C-alpha positions, 0 to 999 in steps of 0.5 A: 270145585273145592267149594262144591266138594265141601258142600258134598261133605256137608251133605254126607254129614246130613246123610243126604247121599243123593245130594252129596253125590250130585255135588261131588259130581258137579265138582268133578265136572269142573276139576276131574282130578279133585281128590276130595270130590272123588272120595266124597262121591265114593262115600255117597255111592257106597252108602247108596250100595253102588259099590263098584262105582264107589270103588272106582272113585276111591281107587282113582283118588288113591292113584292121584295121590301117588305114593303119599296117600293120607289116612282118611283116603286109605280108611275110606278105601278100606271101608269100601273093600270091607263092604265088598267082602275083600277083607285081605285088602281092607286089612292092608289098607287100614293098617297103612292108615294106622301107620300114618298116625292119624292125628285125632282119636276119632280118625284113629278109631275109624281106621281101627274099626275098619281093621277090626271089620277086616279081621272079623272077615278073615276069621280072626274073631278074638283079634277083631274084638281086641281091635274093636275094643281099642276103637271103642276106647278112643271114640264112643261111636264104636261102643255099641258095636263092641257091646253087640259083638261081645254079646254074640255066640262064638259062631256068629258072623261078626261082619254083619254087626260091622255093617249095621247102620242101626248101631252107628248112632253117634253119640251112643247115649245108652252106653254113655248113660250106663258108664255114667251110672256105673261111675256114680255107683262106684263114687257112692261106694267109695263115699260109703267106705270112707264114711265107714272108716271115719266112723270106725276110727272115731269109735276107736278114739272114743274107746281109747279115751274111755279106757284112759280116763278109767285108768286115771281114776283108778290111779287116783 
């Protein structure tokens, strides 16, 4: 069952959600309490817009984990809640996930993204943008979402942006290129400034030497 659950994860990464669901279901036929298989089938079903079934799988996975759920499963559950527009529950789940101190920048960014989505759904636009900015700083996958969200008028429903698959390309090449270009321009400006000061300093030294030589000759 564990091997099938791992294959389901590979299928999820390849965005083959039908295969991922099939493999996870096969794993669960051998081990009905396999938490990883339940969570991976929940993700596959969520991606196939079968949200009620995804919620049932994710809810069962959390129940099986009892009082010690990990941040991954909490974040998955928060994502499903966000897609169901149950933003209050999604916010609570994402905050619980963050309280467990996810060990990597990527996993922390994933939880922050779900928190920002829930905040947007609750009408907390400014807070949502701040949280989304944190996610974008931790992982560039979320940079396009932040750029798109900050470009929208005040009355835009930001939850539509959070659910946009077309923004979810990883990495974000345009954003990375823009950052690289900006860094190059700043580096070029620093070089010009340093060069300018060097030239100016050289001129001052030359003027000083000229004056000194003139004064010396006058004394002679």
